[in-house]
KOLZADO-986610 format. One record per residue: residue number from 0; z, y, x of N, C-alpha, C in turn. Coordinates in Angstrom, 3 decimals, padded with zeros to 6 digits, always signed. Layout:
BEGIN
     n         nz         ny         nx        caz        cay        cax         cz         cy         cx
   NUM          Z          Y          X          Z          Y          X          Z          Y          X
...
***
This chain:
BEGIN
     n         nz         ny         nx        caz        cay        cax         cz         cy         cx
     0   +098.374   +109.104   +126.591   +099.385   +109.409   +127.323   +100.226   +108.749   +127.074
     1   +101.492   +108.827   +126.165   +102.627   +108.227   +126.238   +103.060   +106.868   +126.893
     2   +101.760   +105.699   +126.498   +102.185   +104.704   +126.756   +101.879   +104.576   +128.339
     3   +100.331   +105.229   +128.757   +100.379   +105.147   +130.120   +101.535   +105.662   +130.669
     4   +102.433   +106.677   +130.592   +103.586   +107.190   +131.569   +104.569   +105.868   +131.202
     5   +104.541   +105.078   +130.741   +105.808   +103.820   +130.683   +105.053   +102.560   +131.285
     6   +103.393   +102.333   +131.837   +103.058   +101.212   +132.130   +103.764   +100.857   +133.916
     7   +103.659   +099.831   +134.345   +103.994   +099.368   +135.813   +102.768   +099.259   +136.411
     8   +103.055   +098.509   +137.834   +101.619   +097.653   +138.360   +101.790   +096.420   +137.923
     9   +101.689   +095.793   +136.822   +101.918   +094.781   +135.836   +100.986   +095.336   +134.946
    10   +100.826   +096.450   +134.620   +099.627   +096.353   +133.694   +098.587   +096.645   +134.417
    11   +097.398   +097.292   +133.114   +096.317   +097.567   +133.822   +095.800   +098.295   +132.665
    12   +094.825   +100.365   +132.949   +094.312   +100.803   +132.028   +092.788   +100.895   +132.248
    13   +092.556   +100.437   +130.688   +090.910   +100.760   +130.959   +090.564   +102.199   +130.409
    14   +090.069   +102.532   +131.267   +089.636   +104.111   +130.650   +087.888   +104.021   +130.443
    15   +087.356   +104.757   +129.001   +086.483   +104.400   +128.812   +085.374   +105.690   +128.539
    16   +084.747   +106.172   +129.462   +084.156   +107.367   +128.882   +082.609   +107.489   +129.389
    17   +081.866   +108.240   +129.040   +080.653   +108.299   +129.352   +079.772   +109.085   +130.283
    18   +080.426   +109.966   +130.313   +079.606   +110.569   +131.714   +080.799   +110.883   +132.658
    19   +082.314   +110.512   +132.656   +083.380   +109.866   +134.171   +084.121   +111.328   +134.078
    20   +083.358   +112.606   +133.374   +084.055   +113.893   +133.650   +085.409   +114.532   +132.920
    21   +085.984   +113.824   +131.905   +086.540   +114.063   +131.095   +088.075   +114.306   +132.055
    22   +088.570   +115.469   +131.357   +089.660   +116.168   +132.490   +090.889   +115.138   +131.436
    23   +090.808   +114.972   +130.403   +092.251   +114.263   +129.853   +091.891   +113.177   +130.229
    24   +091.446   +112.494   +130.338   +090.672   +111.131   +130.846   +091.278   +110.808   +132.803
    25   +091.249   +112.284   +133.489   +091.284   +112.364   +134.703   +093.001   +112.435   +134.700
    26   +093.562   +113.178   +134.048   +095.283   +113.185   +133.673   +095.917   +111.899   +133.570
    27   +094.832   +111.469   +132.910   +095.876   +109.728   +132.317   +095.596   +108.683   +133.691
    28   +094.510   +109.162   +134.522   +094.337   +108.149   +135.439   +095.401   +108.709   +136.634
    29   +095.765   +110.082   +136.201   +096.663   +110.691   +137.842   +097.478   +109.954   +137.377
    30   +098.301   +109.947   +136.044   +099.449   +109.424   +135.295   +099.734   +107.847   +135.817
    31   +098.822   +107.086   +135.879   +098.283   +105.541   +135.806   +098.360   +105.129   +137.696
    32   +098.283   +105.891   +138.007   +098.280   +106.311   +139.589   +099.595   +106.110   +140.339
    33   +100.119   +107.226   +139.525   +101.605   +107.206   +140.156   +102.474   +106.227   +139.692
    34   +102.139   +105.901   +138.697   +102.841   +104.478   +138.549   +102.540   +103.289   +138.870
    35   +101.418   +103.086   +139.767   +100.558   +102.249   +140.976   +100.172   +101.190   +139.779
    36   +099.525   +101.547   +138.354   +099.126   +100.818   +137.526   +097.655   +100.818   +137.391
    37   +096.471   +099.549   +137.956   +095.851   +099.231   +138.228   +094.558   +100.078   +137.419
    38   +093.768   +100.437   +137.828   +092.895   +101.653   +136.566   +091.515   +100.951   +136.005
    39   +090.760   +100.546   +135.209   +089.809   +100.145   +135.452   +088.547   +101.276   +134.551
    40   +087.779   +101.675   +135.202   +087.087   +102.851   +134.025   +085.743   +102.047   +133.746
    41   +085.227   +102.151   +132.725   +083.815   +102.286   +132.319   +082.895   +102.984   +131.801
    42   +081.860   +103.928   +132.400   +081.054   +104.806   +132.279   +079.791   +104.940   +132.807
    43   +078.870   +105.090   +132.470   +077.474   +105.510   +132.462   +077.043   +105.943   +133.483
    44   +077.689   +106.926   +134.570   +077.831   +107.402   +136.084   +078.622   +106.941   +136.958
    45   +077.914   +106.314   +137.773   +078.679   +105.620   +138.892   +079.485   +106.308   +140.064
    46   +078.716   +107.941   +139.452   +079.264   +108.535   +140.911   +079.997   +109.680   +140.355
    47   +080.788   +109.475   +139.108   +081.785   +110.412   +138.284   +083.325   +110.696   +139.072
    48   +083.768   +111.787   +138.989   +085.321   +111.524   +139.683   +086.258   +110.471   +138.752
    49   +085.998   +110.184   +137.689   +086.962   +109.090   +136.901   +086.492   +107.907   +138.074
    50   +084.838   +107.541   +137.934   +084.688   +106.448   +138.673   +085.475   +106.569   +140.132
    51   +085.417   +107.668   +140.698   +086.190   +107.413   +142.164   +087.344   +107.412   +142.290
    52   +088.402   +107.613   +140.927   +089.573   +107.936   +141.036   +090.201   +106.365   +141.056
    53   +089.400   +105.403   +140.006   +089.988   +104.162   +139.836   +089.804   +103.350   +141.065
    54   +090.627   +102.311   +140.772   +090.443   +100.768   +141.661   +089.064   +100.379   +141.220
    55   +088.718   +099.943   +140.017   +087.860   +099.507   +139.890   +086.546   +100.194   +138.705
    56   +085.128   +099.834   +139.210   +084.544   +101.236   +138.126   +083.259   +100.125   +137.855
    57   +083.373   +099.686   +136.136   +081.915   +099.266   +135.873   +080.590   +100.568   +135.038
    58   +079.796   +100.231   +135.562   +079.007   +101.396   +135.327   +078.346   +100.222   +134.238
    59   +077.890   +101.066   +133.142   +076.852   +100.624   +132.391   +075.863   +100.909   +132.263
    60   +074.600   +100.106   +131.650   +073.422   +100.876   +131.354   +072.954   +100.956   +130.581
    61   +071.821   +101.609   +129.857   +071.554   +101.611   +128.362   +069.661   +101.490   +128.601
    62   +069.496   +101.499   +127.373   +067.563   +101.589   +127.424   +067.910   +103.149   +127.686
    63   +068.222   +103.725   +126.350   +068.457   +105.061   +126.410   +068.011   +105.986   +127.710
    64   +068.673   +105.267   +128.338   +068.712   +105.986   +129.918   +067.051   +106.060   +129.774
    65   +067.013   +105.068   +130.282   +065.077   +104.801   +130.726   +064.165   +105.346   +129.577
    66   +064.492   +105.583   +128.411   +063.108   +106.427   +127.486   +064.120   +107.617   +127.485
    67   +064.868   +108.199   +127.763   +065.212   +109.727   +127.623   +065.289   +110.466   +128.858
    68   +065.360   +109.686   +130.188   +065.652   +110.410   +131.237   +066.540   +110.490   +131.508
    69   +067.962   +110.930   +130.965   +069.337   +111.523   +131.148   +070.545   +110.107   +130.636
    70   +071.408   +110.774   +131.025   +072.463   +109.586   +130.756   +072.987   +110.384   +129.038
    71   +072.909   +108.905   +128.537   +073.591   +108.926   +126.782   +074.298   +107.853   +126.809
    72   +075.268   +107.879   +126.149   +076.349   +106.899   +125.499   +076.204   +105.990   +124.603
    73   +076.414   +104.622   +125.123   +075.695   +102.856   +123.925   +077.354   +102.874   +123.651
    74   +077.617   +102.991   +122.807   +078.737   +101.746   +122.343   +078.342   +100.621   +122.650
    75   +077.368   +100.206   +122.103   +076.755   +098.632   +122.445   +077.333   +098.510   +123.887
    76   +077.046   +098.943   +124.810   +076.866   +098.776   +126.384   +077.933   +098.546   +126.686
    77   +079.240   +099.655   +126.407   +080.482   +099.583   +126.219   +081.505   +098.510   +125.575
    78   +081.161   +098.406   +124.301   +081.841   +097.080   +123.624   +081.183   +096.335   +124.359
    79   +080.148   +095.636   +124.766   +079.833   +094.058   +125.673   +081.207   +094.285   +126.835
    80   +081.158   +095.200   +127.596   +082.055   +094.962   +128.718   +083.309   +094.438   +128.287
    81   +083.812   +095.440   +127.281   +085.235   +095.414   +126.480   +085.100   +093.854   +126.608
    82   +084.423   +093.167   +125.611   +084.517   +091.685   +124.913   +084.119   +090.860   +126.244
    83   +083.402   +090.929   +127.283   +083.958   +089.937   +128.204   +084.969   +090.284   +129.109
    84   +085.115   +091.169   +129.247   +086.986   +091.155   +129.860   +087.752   +090.829   +129.181
    85   +087.478   +091.095   +127.678   +088.347   +090.161   +126.774   +088.507   +088.836   +126.864
    86   +087.627   +088.199   +126.842   +087.206   +087.225   +126.673   +087.503   +086.266   +128.537
    87   +087.485   +086.957   +129.072   +087.804   +086.584   +130.765   +089.651   +086.441   +131.096
    88   +090.182   +087.362   +130.177   +091.628   +087.546   +129.958   +092.158   +086.178   +129.386
    89   +091.392   +086.355   +128.184   +092.178   +085.399   +127.309   +091.763   +083.646   +127.593
    90   +090.832   +083.452   +128.379   +090.514   +082.083   +128.580   +091.842   +081.747   +129.655
    91   +092.034   +082.652   +130.680   +092.689   +083.080   +131.989   +094.402   +082.435   +131.652
    92   +094.811   +083.183   +130.161   +096.696   +082.927   +129.787   +096.617   +081.786   +129.099
    93   +097.294   +080.886   +129.369   +097.769   +079.842   +129.074   +098.098   +080.195   +127.479
    94   +097.431   +079.389   +126.186   +098.129   +079.442   +124.918   +097.782   +080.672   +124.319
    95   +096.723   +081.765   +124.852   +096.696   +083.050   +124.220   +095.835   +082.788   +122.967
    96   +094.665   +081.772   +122.810   +094.269   +081.813   +121.379   +095.402   +081.419   +120.503
    97   +096.231   +080.805   +120.841   +097.403   +080.451   +119.838   +098.169   +081.658   +119.183
    98   +098.372   +082.386   +120.473   +098.931   +083.649   +120.126   +098.335   +084.491   +119.412
    99   +096.873   +084.854   +119.784   +095.819   +085.445   +118.834   +095.528   +085.013   +117.634
   100   +095.564   +083.621   +117.058   +095.470   +082.970   +115.983   +096.891   +083.392   +115.039
   101   +097.688   +083.350   +115.789   +099.386   +083.751   +114.822   +098.941   +085.251   +114.527
   102   +099.119   +086.016   +115.406   +098.684   +087.208   +114.794   +098.062   +087.856   +113.407
   103   +096.603   +086.945   +113.800   +095.240   +086.987   +113.033   +096.498   +086.264   +111.375
   104   +096.909   +085.731   +111.079   +097.950   +084.893   +110.211   +098.854   +085.911   +109.461
   105   +099.488   +086.307   +110.617   +100.631   +087.362   +109.882   +100.064   +088.589   +109.411
   106   +099.226   +088.888   +110.185   +098.346   +090.404   +109.600   +097.267   +089.822   +108.196
   107   +097.368   +088.791   +107.860   +095.978   +087.919   +107.574   +096.565   +088.729   +105.210
   108   +097.342   +088.528   +105.099   +098.321   +088.823   +104.010   +097.734   +090.691   +103.690
   109   +098.118   +091.404   +104.635   +097.404   +092.965   +104.574   +095.528   +092.802   +103.630
   110   +095.145   +092.076   +103.821   +093.784   +092.176   +103.590   +093.704   +091.728   +101.853
   111   +094.596   +090.815   +101.783   +094.406   +090.727   +100.817   +094.682   +091.431   +099.368
***
C-alpha cells in the first residue's frame, strides 16, 4: 500500500486475485485510482468488483474450473500472464535486456 500511495499516472499497478473480491486489494485499487495510476487486474472472475474497478482486466482460465465446476486459483495461469506482460514490456523498452543483465550480474555475488 505504501508504494501505491507514491505512484503516478506514469506507473501501473498489477493486482492478482482469484475471486476479485478482496477488500484489501479494492482499497489498493482505490488509492491507485486517486493517483490516476492505471490498474491492471488479473482474476478468474470477470464480473468481480476488482475487475470492474480497473482500467484493464485479464481473466484467467484454468482447467480446474472445468473439472470442479467452481472458481479455483491456479498460480500457473496468473504466472503465465505475468510472464507475457513482462516480455511485452521488456521488448518495448530500449536496452532493457542490458539493464536486466547488469542487475543479474550485480546480485550474482550473493549466490556464491
